[in-house]
Phi, psi and omega in degrees: 000315180297319182295319179295318178298322180296316180295320180295319179298318180298317180295317179297320178299317179297317180296317179297320179298319178296318179296321177299315180299320179294319179297322181281358179086008179270166178231145177302138180287150177297340181295342178292345183254107179297151178304139176063015181278340179271111183253163182301326180291344182268356185247124175292139182307126178078009185281335182275111177238166182299330180296338182274351186244132171289144180308137178061027183275339183273114177243167183299329181291343180270355183243122179279151181303138176061022181263351176279090180259154181302320185288346183267002182240122172294148185307124171059036186258347179270111181260163183305319186295341185273355186248131173289143178306138176065019186272343181267114177245163185298330182289346180274351187243124178288146182305139175063025182260349179274109180249158180305317186288345184271001181238122173293144183305130172063021189262341179265110181267162183298334181295340182274352185249133172293146180305132176073010187279336180271106181251166186308316187294344184273353188240127174294140180306132176077007185282335183272112178244168184299328181292342181272353185239123175294143181308127177072012188277335185269108177265156182300330181294341182272355185243122176295139184307131175076008186273337181271108179250167182298331180295336183274353186238126176293142181304132175074013185267342180267119180246172179303324183293342181274356181243124182301143180302135180063017179292136179268127175264111184295147181302327182293344181272352186241130173274098186289344178293333183256354180278122180216174186297336181294341181276354184240130175282153189303320185287310185282348177297341180295340180266359183258117183236129175270113179272082182218168177291153179303138179260116183296342180266003182253120183290315182196155172247113186268141171241134186257139178229154174296139179294144178297139181270351179222152179296132178223136180237146179229141183283140172228209181276191184279126178055065179296141181240270183285158180213146180210157180243133183254011181103341179217338186224159175255134178245133183232132176272123180260101192302313185273349181260351184056042180220168167236142178255140176246120183240143174289128179290335182287321187241340186081359180292143177285121178274325180188159175232128191232137180286140175227210182275195186277123181057069178295135187250306186227165187224144175218154180241132184254012182104340178216335186230159176255132178246134182230127176268134185255106192299316189272343179248013172056045179222170168234143177255141176244122182239147173291127179293334182284318187245341185083358180292141179286124178269324180185162175232131189229140182283142175227205181279189185279125179060071178291137182240283183277157181212141181210159180242133183254011182106338179216337186227158175255132179245133184231129175272136180247101192292329182269353177256349185056043181221169167236141177257139177246120182242142173292121184294334181282321187248339185084357181292142177285123179271325180187162175231128190233137180284141177226209182278194186278121177062066181290137180239281185282154179216141180213155179245132183257010183104341178218331186229159175257134178244137184229132175270135180248106192298316192268353175239013174055045179223170168235144178253140177246120182246000000 
């Protein structure tokens, strides 16, 4: 009985002391609250509001691991001013507890998040909308590699304004296995460039531009024949000049003119290099698409005409030999020479086979 009275007296004394401090205009010091002493069971649902917190009062030592539960936060009540910079780490947030309704629009800035602390498991699918992200606020350092999946983003919610100008999207942030042309509309795809090494299994990377609304002509060499597109430029074989011209697709301006073999006829692009067949000297020239420098010249059959790339090899029709030559695109070495019909001209690749037109016997050959 005496012990209970003593405990009651102590509590009454504490309450009176607090009332005295309040009357005098003082406030209890934060030191009265031991670290990690405030638990979820001690907080009435929705009781923690911004009015109860001094600005920048919430530090990591005041939050116990996994105690930030959805039910303990009144809708949109945690404002930016209440959080110390870098105080929110992934260990403080229980999986799947961040909901759309629990965040006031634009109030969580990148300064409040430790780098890489927001991981996939912490976000309910579809919870992140444009209104929850301040323009330009999400830097790559704030996102753990591979954590942003399509399920986490509502359709159509990411706009240009939500991405900082000149922001680099790291390769680790993109699942390239699921990225395809269907995700890009034709007009805006012209601004999308994949900065990667040439893929031997990729025939070409297309960039789309609006068609010219008026006829426009640009000068090249004498008697132009073959033509090819490398993804950014147009290449033209100039038959009587023994050269190829490189033109900008955007302006039509000549970027360079490069010497090749005798009577260049046709042109092909392998993803990194330009190939030109030289009709009168029975060779093909390989040029760097970036610089125009000659990488090599390789022998083929008599009077090469058509040329094509199959993803790994170059195929050349030899009209006076009635053959096609197969060259390794990496080394230029001849892999094989194959007989076809009479006077082969055109050549095309269908993804698995080579097709050749034979001018004088009205046939096509499939290899």
